C-alpha positions as CSV (number, residue, x, y, z in Angstrom):
1,S,319.6,70.8,-47.9
2,I,315.8,70.5,-48.1
3,Q,314.1,68.5,-45.4
4,A,310.6,67.3,-45.9
5,L,309.4,65.9,-42.6
6,F,306.4,63.6,-42.9
7,P,304.0,63.9,-41.1
8,P,305.5,67.0,-39.3
9,P,305.4,70.3,-41.1
10,V,307.4,70.7,-44.3
11,V,309.6,73.8,-44.5
12,L,310.6,74.9,-48.0
13,G,311.8,78.4,-47.2
14,A,308.3,79.7,-47.9
15,P,304.8,78.4,-46.8
16,T,304.7,75.6,-44.2
17,F,302.0,73.0,-44.0
18,T,301.6,69.3,-43.1
19,P,301.2,66.8,-45.9
20,R,298.7,64.0,-45.1
21,Y,300.0,61.4,-47.5
22,M,303.3,60.2,-49.1
23,D,302.2,61.5,-52.5
24,D,301.8,65.0,-51.0
25,A,305.3,64.9,-49.6
26,L,306.6,63.7,-53.0
27,T,305.0,66.6,-54.8
28,L,306.6,69.0,-52.4
29,V,310.0,67.5,-53.0
30,Q,309.6,67.6,-56.8
31,D,308.5,71.3,-56.5
32,A,311.5,72.0,-54.3
33,V,313.9,70.5,-56.8
34,V,312.4,72.6,-59.6
35,R,312.8,75.7,-57.4
36,A,316.3,74.9,-56.4
37,R,317.4,74.3,-59.9
38,Q,315.9,77.6,-61.1
39,M,318.0,79.3,-58.4
40,Q,321.1,78.0,-60.2
41,L,322.5,76.0,-57.3
42,D,326.0,74.7,-58.0
43,S,326.3,72.2,-55.2
44,T,324.8,68.8,-54.4
45,L,321.2,68.9,-53.3
46,N,320.3,66.7,-50.3
47,V,316.6,65.8,-50.0
48,T,315.4,64.0,-46.9
49,L,312.0,62.6,-46.1
50,Q,310.9,61.1,-42.8
51,R,307.8,59.1,-42.2
52,S,306.5,57.5,-39.0
53,I,305.6,53.8,-39.2
54,G,304.2,52.8,-35.8
55,E,306.9,53.5,-33.3
56,N,309.6,53.6,-36.0
57,N,310.7,56.2,-38.5
58,V,311.5,55.6,-42.1
59,T,314.0,58.1,-43.5
60,F,314.7,58.7,-47.2
61,T,317.9,60.4,-48.2
62,V,318.4,61.3,-51.9
63,Q,321.5,63.1,-53.2
64,V,320.9,65.0,-56.5
65,P,324.2,66.1,-58.0
66,P,324.6,69.6,-59.5
67,A,324.0,70.0,-63.2
68,E,325.2,72.6,-65.7
69,P,322.5,75.1,-66.8
70,D,320.6,74.2,-69.9
71,V,322.0,70.7,-69.9
72,V,319.6,67.9,-69.6
73,P,320.6,65.6,-66.6
74,P,321.4,61.9,-67.2
75,P,318.6,59.3,-67.1
76,P,317.1,58.3,-63.7
77,H,319.2,55.2,-63.3
78,S,322.4,57.3,-62.9
79,A,321.1,59.2,-60.0
80,G,323.2,59.6,-56.9
81,R,323.4,57.3,-53.9
82,A,320.3,56.8,-51.9
83,S,319.3,55.1,-48.6
84,V,316.4,54.1,-46.5
85,Q,316.5,53.9,-42.8
86,F,314.0,52.0,-40.6
87,G,314.1,52.9,-37.0
88,G,317.8,53.4,-36.1
89,M,319.3,51.1,-38.7
90,P,319.5,51.6,-42.5
91,I,317.8,48.8,-44.4
92,L,319.5,49.5,-47.7
93,G,322.0,51.8,-49.2
94,S,322.7,51.3,-52.9
95,R,323.1,53.1,-56.1
96,T,320.1,53.0,-58.4
97,S,320.3,50.2,-60.9
98,S,319.5,50.6,-64.5
99,K,317.8,47.2,-64.5
100,Q,314.0,47.6,-64.2
101,P,312.3,44.7,-62.3
102,E,309.8,42.7,-64.3
103,G,306.3,44.0,-64.1
104,M,307.3,47.2,-62.3
105,T,307.2,50.8,-63.6
106,L,309.4,53.6,-62.5
107,G,307.9,57.0,-61.7
108,V,309.3,58.6,-64.8
109,P,307.0,60.7,-67.1
110,N,306.0,58.9,-70.2
111,L,306.1,61.4,-73.1
112,G,303.3,59.5,-74.9
113,G,304.3,61.0,-78.3
114,R,304.4,64.6,-76.9
115,S,307.4,66.9,-77.4
116,A,309.6,67.7,-74.5
117,T,308.3,71.3,-74.6
118,E,304.7,70.1,-74.2
119,V,305.7,67.9,-71.3
120,D,307.6,70.8,-69.7
121,H,304.5,72.9,-69.9
122,M,302.3,70.2,-68.5
123,M,304.5,69.6,-65.5
124,L,305.4,73.2,-64.7
125,K,301.9,74.6,-65.2
126,G,300.4,75.9,-62.0
127,T,303.6,75.7,-59.9
128,G,303.9,79.4,-59.5
129,F,307.6,79.4,-60.2
130,E,309.3,81.9,-62.4
131,R,312.5,81.3,-64.4
132,R,315.3,83.4,-63.0
133,G,318.2,84.7,-65.1
134,S,320.4,81.9,-66.5
135,G,319.3,79.2,-64.1
136,M,318.6,75.6,-65.3
137,S,316.1,75.4,-68.1
138,D,312.6,74.3,-67.5
139,S,313.2,71.1,-69.3
140,A,316.3,70.3,-67.3
141,A,314.5,71.1,-64.0
142,V,311.6,68.9,-64.9
143,E,314.0,66.0,-65.8
144,E,315.7,66.5,-62.5
145,A,312.4,66.3,-60.6
146,A,311.5,63.2,-62.6
147,R,314.8,61.6,-61.8
148,L,314.2,62.2,-58.1
149,A,310.6,60.9,-58.4
150,A,312.0,57.7,-59.9
151,E,314.5,57.3,-57.1
152,I,311.9,57.8,-54.4
153,E,309.6,55.3,-56.2
154,R,312.4,52.8,-56.2
155,L,312.9,53.4,-52.5
156,K,309.2,52.9,-51.8
157,R,309.3,49.5,-53.6
158,K,312.4,48.5,-51.6
159,A,310.7,49.4,-48.4
160,L,307.8,47.3,-49.4
161,S,310.1,44.4,-49.8
162,R,310.9,44.8,-46.1
163,G,307.2,44.7,-45.2
164,V,307.1,48.5,-44.7
165,N,304.1,50.2,-46.4
166,L,305.0,53.7,-47.6
167,T,302.1,54.1,-50.0
168,S,299.3,56.6,-49.7
169,K,295.7,55.7,-49.4
170,D,295.3,57.1,-52.9
171,E,297.1,54.0,-54.2
172,D,294.3,51.9,-52.8
173,V,296.5,49.6,-50.6
174,P,294.1,48.2,-48.0
175,A,295.1,48.0,-44.3
176,E,295.1,44.2,-44.3
177,D,294.9,42.0,-41.4
178,V,298.5,41.0,-40.8
179,A,297.6,38.3,-38.2
180,R,295.4,36.6,-40.8
181,L,298.1,36.8,-43.4
182,R,300.5,35.2,-40.9
183,A,297.9,32.4,-40.4
184,V,297.8,31.9,-44.2
185,F,301.6,31.7,-44.3
186,V,301.7,29.2,-41.4
187,M,299.2,27.0,-43.2
188,A,301.4,26.9,-46.3
189,D,304.6,26.3,-44.3
190,S,304.3,22.5,-44.1
191,T,307.8,22.1,-42.6
192,G,307.5,24.9,-40.0
193,N,310.9,26.4,-41.0
194,G,309.5,29.8,-41.7
195,Y,309.7,29.5,-45.5
196,I,307.5,28.2,-48.3
197,N,308.1,27.1,-51.9
198,K,306.0,27.2,-55.0
199,N,304.6,23.7,-54.4
200,E,303.5,24.6,-50.9
201,L,301.8,27.7,-52.1
202,Q,300.0,25.6,-54.8
203,A,299.0,22.9,-52.3
204,L,297.5,25.6,-50.0
205,H,295.3,26.9,-52.8
206,L,294.2,23.3,-53.8
207,A,293.3,22.5,-50.1
208,L,291.1,25.7,-50.0
209,G,289.3,25.0,-53.2
210,E,291.1,27.7,-55.2
211,P,293.6,25.6,-57.3
212,L,296.2,27.3,-59.4
213,A,297.4,26.0,-62.7
214,D,301.2,25.3,-62.9
215,D,301.8,28.5,-64.9
216,E,299.7,30.6,-62.6
217,A,301.6,29.2,-59.6
218,E,304.9,29.9,-61.3
219,D,303.9,33.4,-62.2
220,A,302.6,34.2,-58.7
221,F,305.5,32.8,-56.9
222,K,308.0,34.5,-59.2
223,R,306.5,37.8,-58.1
224,M,306.9,36.9,-54.5
225,D,310.4,35.5,-54.8
226,V,312.2,38.8,-55.4
227,N,315.6,37.2,-54.3
228,H,315.2,34.3,-56.7
229,S,316.1,31.9,-53.9
230,G,313.3,29.3,-54.6
231,D,311.6,30.0,-51.2
232,I,310.0,33.0,-49.5
233,N,309.6,34.1,-45.9
234,F,306.7,36.0,-44.4
235,D,308.2,39.4,-45.2
236,D,308.4,38.5,-48.9
237,F,304.9,37.3,-48.7
238,L,303.6,40.5,-47.0
239,S,305.5,42.6,-49.5
240,W,303.9,40.8,-52.4
241,F,300.5,41.1,-50.9
242,T,300.8,44.9,-50.4
243,L,302.1,45.4,-53.9
244,A,299.4,43.2,-55.4
245,H,296.7,45.4,-54.1
246,S,298.2,48.6,-55.4
247,R,296.6,50.2,-58.4
248,A,299.8,52.1,-59.2
249,G,300.6,49.7,-62.1
250,I,303.4,47.8,-60.2
251,L,302.1,44.4,-61.1
252,S,300.9,43.2,-64.5
253,K,297.2,42.5,-65.2
254,K,297.8,38.8,-64.5
255,G,299.3,39.7,-61.2
256,Q,296.3,41.8,-60.4
257,A,294.0,38.9,-61.4
258,Y,295.9,36.7,-59.0
259,S,295.4,39.2,-56.2
260,Q,291.6,38.9,-56.8
261,R,291.8,35.2,-56.5
262,F,293.8,35.6,-53.3
263,K,291.0,37.7,-51.8
264,K,288.6,34.7,-52.4
265,L,291.2,32.5,-50.7
266,M,291.3,34.8,-47.7
267,A,287.5,34.8,-47.4
268,R,287.6,31.0,-47.3
269,I,290.3,31.0,-44.6
270,E,288.1,33.3,-42.4
271,G,285.4,30.6,-42.6
272,R,287.9,27.8,-41.7
273,F,288.1,28.8,-38.0
274,D,286.2,26.1,-36.1
275,L,285.5,26.5,-32.3
276,K,285.6,22.7,-32.1
277,N,289.3,22.8,-32.8
278,L,289.9,25.3,-30.0
279,S,291.1,24.1,-26.6
280,V,292.2,25.8,-23.3
281,A,294.8,24.3,-21.0
282,E,295.5,25.4,-17.4
283,E,299.1,26.2,-16.4
284,G,300.1,26.7,-12.8
285,E,298.1,26.3,-9.6
286,P,294.7,28.1,-9.3
287,N,294.7,31.1,-6.9
288,T,298.4,31.8,-7.5
289,L,300.3,34.5,-9.5
290,S,301.5,31.9,-12.0
291,Y,298.1,30.6,-13.0
292,R,297.3,30.9,-16.7
293,L,294.8,29.7,-19.2
294,N,296.6,29.0,-22.5
295,F,294.8,28.7,-25.9
296,H,295.6,26.0,-28.5
297,Y,294.2,25.3,-32.0
298,N,294.2,21.9,-33.8
299,D,295.2,22.8,-37.3
300,G,295.0,19.7,-39.4
301,G,296.2,17.5,-36.6
302,V,298.9,19.9,-35.4
303,L,298.2,21.5,-32.0
304,K,299.4,25.1,-32.1
305,R,299.4,27.6,-29.3
306,I,297.6,30.7,-30.3
307,S,296.7,34.1,-28.9
308,P,293.0,34.5,-28.0
309,W,293.4,38.2,-28.7
310,H,295.0,38.1,-32.1
311,D,294.4,34.6,-33.6
312,I,290.7,34.1,-32.9
313,P,288.8,36.0,-35.6
314,L,286.4,38.7,-34.5
315,H,283.7,37.8,-37.0
316,A,282.1,34.4,-36.7
317,G,279.8,34.4,-39.7
318,D,276.1,35.1,-40.2
319,G,276.5,38.5,-38.4
320,A,277.7,36.9,-35.1
321,L,280.9,37.8,-33.3
322,H,283.3,35.7,-31.2
323,F,283.2,36.6,-27.5
324,I,286.0,35.4,-25.1
325,C,284.7,34.9,-21.5
326,E,287.1,36.0,-18.9
327,I,284.9,36.1,-15.8
328,P,282.0,33.7,-15.6
329,K,278.7,35.0,-14.1
330,W,278.2,34.3,-10.4
331,T,282.0,34.6,-9.8
332,R,284.2,37.5,-8.7
333,K,287.9,36.7,-9.6
334,K,289.1,39.4,-11.9
335,F,290.5,37.3,-14.8
336,E,291.6,39.1,-18.0
337,I,293.5,38.6,-21.2
338,A,297.2,39.3,-20.5
339,T,297.8,41.8,-23.3
340,G,301.4,42.3,-22.1
341,E,302.4,38.7,-22.3
342,E,303.4,36.5,-25.2
343,F,300.4,34.6,-26.7
344,N,298.2,36.7,-24.4
345,P,296.8,34.0,-22.0
346,I,294.1,34.7,-19.5
347,K,295.4,35.4,-16.0
348,Q,294.0,36.8,-12.8
349,D,294.7,40.5,-12.5
350,T,297.0,41.7,-9.7
351,K,297.5,44.9,-7.7
352,N,300.6,45.4,-5.4
353,G,301.5,41.8,-5.9
354,K,298.1,40.4,-4.8
355,L,295.3,38.7,-6.8
356,R,292.3,41.0,-7.5
357,T,288.7,40.1,-6.9
358,Y,285.5,42.1,-7.3
359,N,284.7,43.0,-3.7
360,W,281.3,44.4,-4.6
361,G,280.0,40.9,-5.2
362,D,279.6,38.3,-7.9
363,M,279.2,39.2,-11.5
364,L,275.6,39.2,-12.7
365,F,276.7,38.3,-16.3
366,N,279.4,36.6,-18.2
367,Y,282.1,39.2,-18.7
368,G,284.8,39.2,-21.3
369,A,286.2,40.7,-24.5
370,F,286.0,40.6,-28.2
371,P,289.1,39.3,-30.1
372,Q,291.0,41.4,-32.7
373,T,289.8,44.7,-31.1
374,W,291.7,47.4,-29.3
375,E,290.7,50.6,-27.6
376,D,293.5,52.9,-28.8
377,P,294.7,55.2,-26.0
378,S,295.8,57.8,-28.5
379,H,292.2,58.1,-29.8
380,K,289.8,60.4,-28.1
381,T,286.1,59.7,-28.3
382,D,283.2,62.2,-28.0
383,V,280.5,60.6,-25.8
384,E,278.7,63.9,-25.2
385,E,280.8,64.8,-22.1
386,P,282.5,68.1,-21.4
387,E,285.8,66.5,-22.5
388,L,287.0,63.8,-24.9
389,H,288.2,60.5,-23.4
390,R,291.0,58.2,-24.5
391,G,290.7,54.4,-25.1
392,D,291.7,52.2,-22.2
393,N,294.4,50.2,-24.1
394,D,292.5,46.9,-23.9
395,P,290.3,44.8,-26.2
396,I,286.7,46.1,-26.1
397,D,284.7,44.6,-23.2
398,G,281.6,42.4,-23.7
399,V,278.7,41.7,-21.3
400,E,277.0,38.4,-22.2
401,I,273.5,38.4,-20.6
402,G,272.4,34.8,-21.4
403,C,270.9,32.3,-19.0
404,H,273.9,30.0,-18.8
405,Q,277.2,30.4,-17.0
406,L,280.2,30.3,-19.4
407,R,283.5,29.0,-18.1
408,A,286.7,31.2,-18.1
409,G,288.3,30.8,-21.5
410,C,285.1,29.8,-23.3
411,V,284.7,31.3,-26.7
412,A,281.1,31.8,-27.8
413,K,279.3,33.2,-30.8
414,V,277.2,36.1,-29.8
415,K,274.7,38.6,-31.1
416,V,275.4,42.2,-30.3
417,I,272.4,44.1,-28.8
418,G,273.7,47.5,-27.7
419,V,276.5,49.3,-25.8
420,L,277.1,51.5,-22.7
421,A,279.8,54.2,-22.8
422,M,281.3,53.8,-19.3
423,I,284.0,56.3,-18.3
424,D,286.6,54.8,-15.9
425,D,289.4,57.0,-14.6
426,G,288.9,59.4,-17.5
427,E,289.1,56.7,-20.1
428,T,286.4,55.4,-22.4
429,D,285.6,51.8,-21.4
430,W,282.9,50.5,-23.7
431,K,280.6,47.7,-22.4
432,V,279.0,45.8,-25.3
433,I,275.8,44.1,-24.4
434,C,275.5,40.8,-26.2
435,I,273.9,37.3,-25.9
436,S,275.1,33.9,-27.0
437,V,273.5,32.6,-30.2
438,D,272.8,29.3,-28.4
439,D,270.9,31.0,-25.5
440,P,267.1,30.2,-25.5
441,F,266.3,34.0,-25.5
442,A,268.7,34.8,-28.4
443,P,266.0,34.4,-31.1
444,K,263.9,37.1,-29.4
445,L,266.7,39.6,-28.8
446,N,268.0,41.5,-31.8
447,N,268.3,45.1,-30.4
448,L,267.7,47.3,-27.4
449,E,264.0,47.5,-28.1
450,D,263.7,43.8,-27.9
451,L,265.8,43.7,-24.7
452,N,263.8,46.4,-23.0
453,R,260.5,44.6,-23.9
454,T,261.7,41.2,-22.8
455,F,263.8,42.3,-19.7
456,P,262.6,45.8,-18.8
457,T,265.2,46.4,-16.1
458,M,268.2,44.7,-17.6
459,V,270.0,47.8,-18.9
460,D,269.4,49.7,-15.7
461,T,270.7,46.8,-13.7
462,L,273.9,46.6,-15.8
463,R,274.5,50.3,-15.6
464,E,274.0,50.5,-11.9
465,W,276.4,47.5,-11.3
466,F,279.2,49.2,-13.3
467,R,278.5,52.6,-11.7
468,V,279.0,51.5,-8.1
469,Y,281.2,48.3,-8.0
470,K,284.3,50.2,-7.2
471,T,282.9,52.2,-4.3
472,V,283.3,49.3,-1.9
473,D,287.1,49.9,-2.3
474,G,286.8,53.6,-1.5
475,K,286.9,54.8,-5.1
476,P,284.4,57.2,-6.8
477,E,281.5,56.0,-8.9
478,N,282.0,55.5,-12.6
479,K,280.4,57.8,-15.1
480,F,278.7,57.2,-18.4
481,G,278.7,59.0,-21.7
482,F,275.5,60.0,-23.5
483,N,273.9,60.8,-20.2
484,G,273.9,57.1,-19.3
485,E,271.8,56.1,-22.3
486,A,272.6,52.7,-23.9
487,K,273.2,53.0,-27.6
488,D,271.5,50.5,-30.0
489,R,273.0,47.7,-32.1
490,D,274.1,49.7,-35.1
491,F,276.0,52.1,-32.9
492,A,277.6,49.2,-31.0
493,M,278.7,47.5,-34.2
494,S,280.2,50.7,-35.6
495,T,282.1,51.1,-32.3
496,I,283.4,47.5,-32.5
497,D,284.4,48.0,-36.1
498,E,286.3,51.1,-35.2
499,T,288.2,49.2,-32.4
500,H,288.9,46.4,-35.0
501,D,290.5,49.0,-37.2
502,F,292.6,50.2,-34.3
503,W,293.7,46.6,-33.7
504,K,294.7,46.2,-37.4
505,R,296.8,49.3,-37.1
506,L,298.4,48.1,-33.9
507,T,299.3,44.7,-35.3
508,S,300.3,45.8,-38.8
509,T,303.8,46.3,-37.6
510,G,303.9,42.9,-35.9
511,Q,303.2,44.2,-32.4
512,K,301.5,41.6,-30.2
513,T,301.6,43.1,-26.7
514,V,300.8,46.4,-25.1
């Protein structure tokens, strides 16, 4: 039994190292099969691969039956039973079928007119293995490895049909924004039953200015409807989207052309979000533990509840970002996005069952957060301190310095100016300095140089407020990375983009709360 643990170290009875990508692990398994066959094994070979997907593990189990020496094994479709397990439950367990899905290619070497001997030499060259005695021939060993490769390739495709991406970055599958894909699916789902048909997909494209001809719609939907049921759910849709962006030859050229058209459609959808259609509704009584601010979006006359954290896009167009105001300036109630609740409403923070306020005094600025960002607590950041600091498990914070008070729950388009690297209880807690694009000073402020020239003491005032505001409660002063220096716009945007990528990774498995 050979176990290739991915990403933990792989033990093959010789060297040990950690493969970074699925293709690395697959190469190891192929080499292991060749080595095992050359040792003239006479029993079934069990090959197991494990890969972490978020908080779950995906387990591959492939059984390769023994073969007689110098006898070429049967074709890949007659391989032994295989299974894939996601988390604690197997998601499939079936014998490989000889039927090849339309537009898909198995991972079996194509001879391309070469002789079997030439292919043997090509695949075994550089492996460092020596033939031993009367073990399996090189040709048979290579065929066995190819059969295993085909089986694992099939399992990868099956996992993709469940929305689990097991491909490596070398296959060029982008880490797509699952939340936006869900928004696309909801738009197409005119009945709200969780399924769409070909006509609904075609109507969506027409409404977005990217019409599909009947044959194009038929072809695209056929690739999504793997169960031939006439309608698809979001998992089918996500599986197609992942496959369509692979360069591994899984889809035909026409399918790849459709994926390019879909990218244009996605770009149009990002521009569809209109703040005028956003509304905020109070729930519960103010100054109570049950008080919430819930967000809704008017989507074509249908009022839908949304998450301010996940469903409001980060980018607002023209280089601006969306900023969610949690605490208006000149107030002190500690409101925040409830990252642990469904739909993530805004609520007043609590401690020991009591509502929290900033006892130091009123906020000097509009304080809030940027949607679709997340400071990953597993990521450690170097801010030129003696030690690295983890993210604080929240959306990245924003400090809006404009003239006007924004109300709690207000979503504004802002220009990013710079960022402070505050360290709070050993965690990195970025404070992004920004200003509403509608503020009278916004045209004059594009970076820290502009800010320091227009408001010479602004950065010092912000830093001092964040440094000491906890001391009134008997807590120590906060520290700052980079020796307290504010970093300019480019650094701030790079930091925001990084937290946006962390958020994509968080939500790619469907996770909505932390």
